[in-house]
N, C-alpha and C positions, 0 to 999 in steps of 0.2 A: 504493499500500498506505501502513497506518497504522502505524506507528511510534512508540502513544503519542501523547505530546506536544511528540514532536521535527521540527521541519520543515525537509529538506533546503535546503541551502543550495546545491546546484547544481555540488556539486567533489567527483569521487573523488579520493580525498587516497592511499591504497593497494591493496592488495589481494595476491590468491594464491589458492593451493590450496582453503584450505575460507570462506575470506571475501571479502567486498567493503569496501570503509572509505566512506565519503561524510561529509564535511562537514553538520553541524546547528545548529541553536541550538535554546534551549528556547521553544515556543512560550507555554507558560505561564507565562514568566516566575519563573518559581521558583530558577533560575541563569542565570548571566548569562554572556556569552562563547558563544566557539567550543567545538565538542565535535567529538567523531571516532563514529561509528554504525560497527560493524561486522557488517554482516550475513552470517547465515549461508549458499551456497550450496547447500550438498547436503546437506539435512535424513538422511544415512547419517551424517554427522558429528556428530549431538547431541549422542553421549555428551561427542567430545574438545574441542567445543564447550563443555557446563557443564566441564568441566575446567580449561579456560580461562581463565575465570570466575572458577570456586574455590579459581584457585591467584589470581588478582590479586585478589583478596578480602583474602586472607589476609596481602598483603603491606604493610605499614603504616608508610611509612617518607615523607617530607616531597618527598622527590625523585621519589617515584613514581608517577606515573600513575594517580588513582584511576578505576574501574569506578562511573557514577552512575546508571546504571539497565541492564535487564537485563529478557528477556523469553525464556522458555524451555519457559513449560508450553502455548506456541501458534502458531501461525506469524502475522506472519514471524517468524521465531528473531532475536533481534539485542541486542546489547549499546550502550551506549554509556561512552567514556569518556571522560576530559580529553583535551584537542586540543592536542601538544606536536608545534611544528612542528621541522622539520630533517629529516628522511629515517629513512631505516635506516642498522642500525649498517653495515649493509658497505656500504651508495654513503662515508657519512659518515666511518667508519675509515679505508675505502682513500684516498679524497679527500686526505682530510687528513693518512696515513702512518702513524695513529696502530694500526689493526688489519689484518693478511688478508680474503682473503676466507676463508683457513678455519678463519681464528680467530672468524671472525665467527660462524660457523656452530655451535662451538666454543661460541658463549655463547649464539646465540640455541635449540641444540638438546639441548646437553648441559651443560653447568656449571648447579652446585647456585650459585643466585643467594637471597642472604640479605643484609639491611639493611649488613652489614657487608663486603658487597661493594662498593661504593657512595658514591664521592666528596663531598663534599662540590659541588654548582657541577654535577653528574650531574642529569639525565633521564633515567626510564626509562618501556618503556612496555611496551602488547602489541600495538603492530603489529608483528608481530616482533621486541620490542624495539625499536621507533621513539626518536628520542632529540634532543635540541635542544645539547644539547653532552657528551662522552663522554671520559675520560681513566680508562681501563680500568687493571685492575689484579686479575691471577690469584688467584685466590681458598683462604687458605690451607690 
């Protein structure tokens, strides 16, 4: 499949009900480094996929992963974001004793997230909120 200028690196880094996430690089050379390409699994979920892209695009904070490319007007549907190694909020938070699985569901599904909730040193992305380090704070 064609994903614009993005070349698959041959490593799956995540996935869930909505999509699968692959490690990619920019074959055009415009962007350097590794990126994560999320491809939509089920075309019936395109509206939710678009909402996810719009939500991330509205956030502007140095500790929030940015979307660098997307395609939602023709198949295959995908978006590309900066890659932040580390794992999911649930896995890392639970392993480090920072956050319970129940609390991670709150963060990833219902918490109002704004830049004021993000502490320096955190790295938050939209791979079901992928992080490299997390110091959670409760919304004010």
